[in-house]
N, C-alpha and C positions, 0 to 999 in steps of 0.2 A: 504494500500500500504506500502510495506517495503521500508526502506531507510537505507543506510549505512552512518555512521558518517564519514565525510571527515577526512583524516589523513594528518597531517603535513602542515596545512595552510588552507587558504580559497579556496573555489571553484571558478574558473573563471566564469564570467557571459556569455561571448560570445564564447570564444574559446572552452569551455568544454560543450557547449549546447548539442551535440549529446549524451554525456555520461549521462546527466541528464535524457534523455528519456530512457536510458538503464534500469533504476531501475524499472519502471512500467512493462516493458516487461519481465524483470527477475522475478518479483513477479508473473506475470500472468503465466509464464512458470512453476514456482514452485507450484503455486496454481493448475494448471492442473495436474502436476505430482503427487501431494499429494491429488488430489480429490478422495474421497471415494465413493463407490456406495451407493445408497439410501437404508437406513436400516429402517426396520419396527419399530424398537425401538429407532430410532434416534430422535434428537431434532426437525428436520424439520417435521417428521411425527407426532410427538406429538403436535406441534403447529397447523398443519393442522387439526388434529383430534379435538383439542380443539375449533378452529374456526368453524369447521363443526358442532360440537355438540352444540355450543352456537347458531349458526344460525338455526339448526334444532329445538332445544327446543323453541327458540323465535318464529319461524314460526308456529310451532304446537300450541303454546299457543295463539298467536295472531289470527291465522286463526280459531282455535277451538272456542275461545270466540266469534269471529265475526260471525261464522256460527251459534252458539247457539243463540246469541242475535238476529241475523237476522231472523232465523227460528221462534223464539218465537214472535217477533214483527209481522212477516208476518201472523202467525197463529192466533194471537189475533185479528189483523185487519180483517182477513178473518172471524173469528167467529162473531165479532160484525156486520160486513156488512151482513153476511148471516142471522143472527137472525133478523136484521132489515127488510131484504127482506122477511123473513118468516112471520113476523107480517103484513107487507104491503100486502102480497099476501093472507093471511088467513082472515084478517079482512073484506074485502068486500064480501067474500063468507061465512061468518059466518052463515047467515040465511039458506042457502041451505044445509050446513052441518048439521044443527040442524033438518031440515025437512026430512032428509033421513030416509026411512022406511026399516026395515029388511026383506029380502027375501032370497030364497035358493041360489041364485047366485048374484054376485055384479050387481047392477042395472046399466044401461047405464048412469045414472046420475052421479055415482061415477067416472066412467072412463072418462066421458066428463069433470067432474070437475077437475080431475087430469091433463088433458090436458090444461084446462083453467088456472090452477095454474102454470103449466110449462110455458105457454105463458106469464104469468104475471111476473114470477121471473127469468126465464132462467135456472132453475134447474129441476131435475127429482123428481117426487112426488109419494108417495105410501099412499093410503087411505085405512084404515082397520077398520072393525067392526065385532065383533064375530057374526057369522051366516050370514054375508053378503059377505064374501070373500074380495078380494083386488081389488082396482082400481089402476093400475100402468101404467106408460108411457113406461117402458122398461120391457121386459120379464125376464131378469136376475135380476132385482131389485124387491124385494118382501118383505112382512112382515117378512119372515124368515131371511132376511139380517140384520134386526135390532137386536142389542145385547139385551139380556134380561134385563141387568141393565138399559139400556136406555129406554126400555119400561116401567119399573117401575118408573123411574124418570119423564117420560113424562106424567104420570097420575096426577102429582101434579102441574107441571108448564112446561114452555118451557125448554127443555134440549137438549144438543148436545154432540156428541162424534165422534172422528175420528177413522175410521176403514178402512179395505181393503175388497173390494167386487170384486171378480173375478180378483184379482191382481191390481185393481185400487184403489188409496186412495180416500176416501170420507169423507166429513163432514156431518153427519146425524143429522138433527135438527127435533125434534118431540114434539108434544103436543096432548092433548086429548080434544075433543070438547064435552062439556056437554049440555043437559042432556042425549043425545042418545049414548054417549060413542064412537064416531068415532075417531080413532087415525090418525093423519095426520103427515107424515114424509117427509121431504125435503132432497134429496140426492145431495149435492153440490160436484162436482168433484174437487179434489185437485191436479189433474195431472199436470196442468200448473204450479202451485206453486212448486210441486215436481221437475219438470224439471228445474225451476229456481234455486232451492236449489242444485240440482245435478250439474248444471253449476257453481254455486258459489263454491261448494266443489272442482270441477275440476280446476277452476281458482285459488283457494287457494293453491292447490297442485302444480300448475305451478309456482305460486309466491314463494312458499317455495323452490322449486327446483332452481329457479333463485337466491333466497337469499343465498342458500347453495353454489351455484357456485360463487357468488360474495364474500362470506365469504372465500371460498378456495383461490380465487385470492388474496384477501387481506391478507390471511394467508401466501401465497407464498411471497408476497411483504414484509410482516413483518418478516418472517423467513429469507429472504435474508438480510434484514437490520440488523438482529441479528447475523446470521451465517457467513456472509462475514467478519465482523471484528474478529469474533472468529477464522475463518479459517486463517486470516492473522496472528493472534496471534499464532496459531498452527505452521504455517510456520516459523515465527520468532523464536519460541521456538526450533524447530528442527534445524534451522540454528545456534542458540546459543549453542545447545547441540553438534553440529558438530564442535564447536571451533571457529565460526565466532563471536567473542565477540563484534564487532562493529555494529552488527545488531540492528536496532531500528524499532519501529512501528509508523506509522504516526497517530497522535491523531486527531480525528474529533469529534466535539461536546462537550457536557458537561454531557453526560449520564453515566450510570454505566460502559458500555463497554469502554468509553473514560477514566474513572478512572482506569480501569484495564490496559489499554494501557499505561497510565502514570506510573502506578506502575511497569509494565514490563520494561519500558525504564529506570526508576530509578534503578531497580534491575540489569538490564544488565550493566548499567554504573558502579554501585558499584562492580559488579562482574568483570568487565573489569579492574577496578582499583586494586582490590584485586589480580587478576591473574597477572597483570603487576608487582605488588609489590613482589609477591611470585616468579615470574620468575627472577626478579632482585636479590632477596635474594638468590635464588638457583644458579644463575650465579656467584654471589659474593662468595658463599660457594664453588662452584666448582673451581673458580680461586684460592681461599685461599688454598684449599687442594692441587691443582696442584703446586702452588707456594711453599707451605711448603714442599711438597714431593721433589720438585726439589732442594730446598735449603738444604735439609737434606742429599741429596746424596753425596755431596762433603765431609762433615765431616764424614759421615758413611763409605765412601771409606777408609779414613785414619784410622778410628777406626777398620774397618774390617782387614786391614793390620796389625795393632798392635795386635789385638786379635789372628790373625793367628800366629804371632811370639810368643805371650804369650802362646798359646796352644802347640807350638813346644818346648818351653823352658824346659830344664831339671833341672835347678837349683832352681826351685820354691820349697819352703819348704812345708812340710806336712800341716802346718797350713794355708798357703796361697793358696794351690792348690784348695780347694773348692771355694774360692772367685774368683780365676782366671777362673775356669770353669764356674761359674755363669756369669761373665762378658762376656765370649766368647758366651755362650748360649743366653743371653739377647741381645747382639749386633747383632747376626745373626737373632734373632727374629725381632728386630727392622728393620734390613735391609729388611727382607721379607715383613714386614708391609708397609714399604715405597714403595717397588716395587708394592705391591698390590694396594696401594692408587694411585700410578701413573697410573697403568693399569685401575683402575676404572675411574680416571679423563679422560683418553683417550676415554673410552666408553661414558662418559657423554658429552664430547666435540665433539663426532662424528669423532674423528681423528684416531680411531683404524683401522688399515689396515690389510687386509687378504692377506697373501702371499701363494698362493696355489702352491703346487709342488707334483709331483707324488711320492708317497712313499708306501712301503709295510706296510699296516696297522698292520699286525700281528707282524712284526719285530719292528714297532714303539711301540706297546703295550708291547712287551717283553722287549724292551730296557728301557721303562719307569719303569717296575717292577724291572729289574735288577739294575738300577741306584739307586733305593731306598731300595734295599735289601728285597723286598716283594715276591720274586719268590716262596719261600717255603710256603707262606701263601695263595697263590691264585691258584685255579684250573681253567685252561683255556679250553674253548670249542670254538675253532676257526677253520676256514678253513685253508688249507695248506698255502695259500698265497693269498693276495688280494692287488692289486695296486690301490690306490685311489688318487684323487687330493684334498688334504687338506692342511691346514696350520699346519705343523708338530709341531711347538712350542705350538700352542693353543690346539691341540688334546692331546698333552702330559700333558698340564695343566688340561684338563678335566678329563683324565683318572687318573691322580695322585690324584685329589681331590675326585673322586668317590671311588677309591680303598682305599685311605688313610682314608676317612670317614668310610668305611666299616670295616677296620682293627681296627680303634680307638674305634668304638662303637659297633662292632659286637661280642665282647666277644672272647672266645678262639676257636670258631668254624671256619670252613674253609670259605673262600671268593670265590664265583663263578663268573667268568667273561666269558661271551659268546658273540659271534659276529655272526650275521645272516642277511639275506635279507628277507624282507617282502614286496613284490611288488616293488615299486620304492624307498623304504627307506632302508638304512643301519642301523641296530639296534645293539647297543652295550649296554649290560646290566650287572650290577654288583649287586650281592646279598650277604648278610651276614646272619648269623643265630643267631643274637643277639636279644635283646628285641624289636627291631623295633623303629619306630618313634612315639612319643606320639601324640595322636589325635589332641591335641590343638596346636601342632607345625607343622602339615602337611602343612598348608597354609603359613607358615612363613619361611620354610627351605631355601628359596633362597633369603631372604631379607638380606641386608647388616648388619653386626655386630650382627646378630641374633645367639644365642646359645640355643639349645633346653635344654641342661643341664646347669642350672644357677650356679650349684656348681662346674663346671669344673674349673680347674686351669687356671691362666692367660697365662701360657706357652703353652697351648694346641691349641691355634689358635686365630685368630682375628675375625673370623666370616665372612671373605670375600671370602673364598675359593669357596664355592658353588655358591655364586653370580657371581664370575668371571667365573666359569665354565658355568653358565647359559648364561652369555653374550657371551662367546666364542661359545656356541652352536648356539645362534641366529645369530651371525655374519656369520656362515656357512650356514644359511638358515634352520637350524634344530631346535630341541627343546630338553630340558632336563627336565625330570620329576622324581619325587620321591614319594614313597609310601611304604606301608607294603605288604609283600608277604603273600598270603593265608596260606602258610605252616609255616609262622613264619619268622621274620627277616625283615630288610629293603631292598628295591630294588630301584636302580636308573637306568633309561633308557635314553640313548642318541639315538635320531633318526636324521639321516642326509639324505637329498634327494640324491639318488644315483641310477643310472641305471647300475646294474652289476649282473652277474651270479656267485654265490658262490657255490663251490663244497660242497659235504657232509662234515659235521664237523667231526673233530677228537679231541680226548681228549689229553691234554698235562698237565703234572704235573709241 
């Protein structure tokens, strides 16, 4: 169960009781929301497969050994009992067997004797002597049913062997009566024992199936005990990743999962402290930048006025003129830097405001180029006129930074500026024909104070222009991207959400 650390004091015990119950319901809702379908390679299926495999192997081993031992014990006992019955039945009729005379056909005495032996022992008998034929109690049981190896062993002593006759299992016990050589064989049916063994195998299979079912049930319970805390940890991790740094996991027990839960809580607490410190430092840094920028505006205003007078002065000597010009240039650069820092601080504080007004975008772009003396360096591909609702000052800043960057780093080639509509978006694109943006600088071009060319002079810019243009694009609900054109040179693209129909473009010099 997830719980959130209370903020700003203790939790009331009675008045806040309904909110205490809110956490389990919230955790259950998130658990259902993040519940994933059963996967064949998931941890639950692997646990169930392991439990089922152990139960199956154990059942097969136990039932197999039990079946073999039971069968062996049953057969041994059956052998001993049958041999004893064989001796008990043959011994009283020993004299009659010795007095039997050979004839062309089995004499009635052999047949009668076989029935007599059957009555004495309860099993079927076959009496055989070469030249006399067989005396048997059943037609399908004959001397031919006796295996040759058993016949050879019966000549020396009492022997037995288990065989199938007519699909029925039999224990055949045989011996030879001397001196007339009559062979006596007892056929003891093992069908009742086979039925018992088959029933034992069937019961063992049922017991194995029940054991596997119980193992699967135990596997489900065990997997629930393991996966439920892991699912709670997963939900807590997602909440923590979503920015809810006060998320904690309830620790239950002292097992490995509980140790992981404690580690998660300690990590979350340390992360919350670190993030709070970073946010505090960031807020202090933003306040410092804003305060410094604000405090510098007043002296900079006076310095700018003085430098303007210094620039217009005509009585500056030739030796002092370069120094005066340097002061004018650096003062203006410092003033621009302060304005940029104040603009950045507004974006960071969330106080930057968008003042939309309907303006002719083509006239706005042309005015931006004219004011900076870039008209002769830029080729325009724009529609005849397009009235849009934008913040005029911010769009002017975006265009000035895009075009100024292209002129500054695009070499002597022309700069192309085009405006068009692609679906619901208004697209303004600036391309130069210079060396392009270095690959290692592509992902940093909109970062603050970043300069792709580390050797550029200090007076070429502060590294805030593109980042301010990027923020101005976002405050309009659009985006500003930069990259290299396949034909060479860098290209910057501004996309603004706009529903407008733009006529066919015309080229302006």
